[in-house]
N, C-alpha and C positions, 0 to 999 in steps of 0.2 A: 781440486783435484782428487786430493787424500781422502778427502769426504764422500765425493761419491762414487771411489773406487771401496770405501768401505760402505757405503751403503748398498751397491750393486753387490756385494760378498756376503751381505746380513741377506738380502734378497732372495740369493741364490740358493740359501742356506735353508730358509724358512720353504724353497719350492720342494727342494729334496725331502725335508723334513714330511711334508703335506703327504709326497709321492708315497714315502717309503712308509707312511700311516696306513693311507688308502689303500695298499697295497697289502698290510697285515688284516686289514677288515677285510678286503674280500676274501684273502684266504681262511680267515676265521669263518665267515659266511658257508664259504664251501664244504671248509672241514665240518659243521653243524648241518647243513643239510644234506651230508651224504650219509648219516647214518642211517634212516629207512632206506636210501637206495642200495646200499650194502647188504642189507637183510634179503635172504633168499625172499620164495614165494609162499611158501611154510610157514616162517617166522613172520613173515607180514599178515598172514591170514588171521595167525594165531594172537599177535598185538592187536588185529582189528576185531577179534571174536569172533569172526562171521566169513562165511564161505560164500564167493559171488559163482554161479552155476549160470551157464549157457544151456538153454532147453527150447524144445520146440513148443508149440503152441497150437499145434495145427494134424498133430498126429495121433492118431486115436490108439489108445492102450500103452503109449509110450508117452506122450507129452501131448495133453489136450484142455487148453481152456474151456473150465465148466462156464457156459452163460449164467445158470444160475446163481454161482457161488460167487465167480472171477477170479478163481482158485486154478491152478494150474495141475493135472493129475492124470498118472499113469507109471509106466515101469521105470522108465527112468527117473521121475521125479521121486518114487519111492527108494531105489538104489543110492539116489545121491542127498535124502534125506539121511539114510542109516551110514552114508560116508562123512556125513557134516556132525553127526554122533561122535564119530572117532577121532575127527580130526580136532573139532572143537569145542566137543564134549556136550552139545546139545542138538537137536535134529531139524529144532525151529532155529537155530543161529546159522542160517542160509538166507541167500538172496537168490531168488531167479530170476533172471532176462531174457528175454525171449531174442532168440536166433532162427534162422535158416540154414540151409545147408549154401547158401551161397554166402553169407555173413558171418558165419560163425569163426571162420579161423582169422579175418580182418580183428573180429570185437576181440578174440582170444590175443592178438599181437598187439593189441593198441592198447591191453591193460583194463578193458572195460569188463571182461572176468576173468577169474581163474583158473577155469577149465571148462569142457564141452562135455555135456552129457545129454546126447540128443544124436542115436541113433548113426553114428559116425562109423562109416566104415574104414580099419585101417590098411594103408596100401603103402607102397614104396614111395609113390611118389608124393605122398601127403607126409611121409615123415622127413621127407626132406624141410617141411614147415612148422612140423608139432612133434613134439612127443607123445608116445602114447602109452598108458596103460596098459596090463595084458586084456585080454577079450573077455569081457562080461557077459557079452551076448553072443550065438552064433546066428545069423540070419541067412539068407539066399534068395537073390532076387527072380523074380514069378513076374506074374502077369495077370491083370484082372480084366475080366469082359461081363458084358450082360448075357445072361443066361440063354442058352438058347445061341450064344454066336458061333459062328461057324470057326472061328479060332479057336483051336484046343490045345495048342503047342508052339514054341516059338517058331518052328516050323514052318508055321501055317503066316508068317508073316513076311508076305511076299511085296511087291513093287505094288503101290497104290495103296497099301494098308497104313493108316497114319496111329503112330504109336506116341501116345502121354508121358511127358516126364518131367523131371524139375530138374531146375537151371543148378547145378552145382555139385549135382549129385553123382556118384559114380557109374548109378543106374542108366543115366543119360550119353555117357561113354561107353559101357558095356553092350548098350542093344543096338549103336552102330556099328559094332564091330560081330556082334553077332547075327544082327536082321539088316546086312548093308542096301536093300533094297528098300526098305520100308520108309516111310516120311517119320521124323521123329520132332514133334512138337513140343517144346519145354514152358514149362509155367514157374511161377515165382516161389509156390509153396504148394505142399498135397491137398490143400483145400482149394486149391483153384486147379489143381488137375484132375481132381474126384468129378468137382462142377463139371467143367469141358467133356470129360467122359458120358457125364448122365446126360449131357445137351448133346450128347452127337458127335460133337468135333472128332472125335479120332476113333477108331476099334478096339482100343486096349490100353490100359494104361499099366506101365511097368516100374515096380520099385522094390524094395526087398518085401520077403514075403511076411513078414512082420508085420510093416505096414498096413499093406494090401490086406492081412484079416483082417484089422481095424474097418477097414472101410466097409469089407464085406457085412463087418458084424453092424456097420451103419443101415449100411441096406443090404439086406439080403436078395435082392432081386440081381444083384452082382455076385461072382464068383471067380476063385484063383485056378487057373489051368495050367495042365502041362507041367507041373511040378518044377523044382529049381533047377536055374541053369548055370549058375555061380554062388561060389562062398563068399559070406559078407559079415565078415567077422568083426563085432563092434568093440572101438575102445573109448576110455574117454582121454580126452588132449589136455595137453598143457604146452604153455607156451615154451619155446624149445631150451632145452640148460637147466630146468627146473626139475633135477632128479631128483630131489629131497620131497618136492609134494607130489611126483611121479610114485616113489618109495612107499610114501604115506599112503596113499590113495590103493596102493597094490596090495597095502597089510592090509587094509580094511576091508577090500575085495576078499581078500582070505577069511577076514575071520567071518563074513558074512556068510560065505559056501560052509565054513565049518561048524557056525552054529545052526545049518540051516535055516536062516532069513532069509537067506536068498533064493531059495526054492520055493519060501512061503510067497514071495513078491512074485516071484514070477507065474506060480500057480493062480494068484489073486486075476493078475492081466492076462495072462498069454495062455488062451485054452486051443492048442491045436489040435 
């Protein structure tokens, strides 16, 4: 009987020891694995020695993939490269990932990208989901129509008029408020929306004037009409709470403006 009790005590002590060792190992793993997680976004970018930026591939003058070179080009791209130079020391230490108006916030919040530089309007609603830098471009919503169209302004968007917009954009929301009688058709991206306009699926296409200038530049048989009817300040978006990254991007934007580099990039792409 005594031998059985001793054996039982020994087994119990061994089991407790194993559990303690397992707990310690688990704790060490958690401690060793939390180093990267505890670093803020800016520190992670610097450790990686590369910044990952979400940009559009279908927006002429701002972010458009050149079919000849396979490279994405535009105002947003050049601004992003200059910011990479400020943050990681080299404008080539940057990775561009394609986003659309619909996918950009999910990709940011999933950690697939560090920031969004993609004609993104700063709104109070979006501020609930992401943090924004200072305004880096002032745009305004307008209308694009075929030259000779009867539509001359937003007042002409009556019942029976079809207006094309892009999913996930502020433009789709705004046009429903400004022209409630018109029918709004939404597309995945600007290329699809412009193709739909050219194939007469709609009477007008609406988005920011800066984007529409690119479409008119691509096909001069289309023109902007009626001026702008909203204010669309573009900001760079980062994941909520990444204040160090916002500050670094704002510092970079200020240096671009103070040095004259911002005006140089603006005049290269935006010919109003």
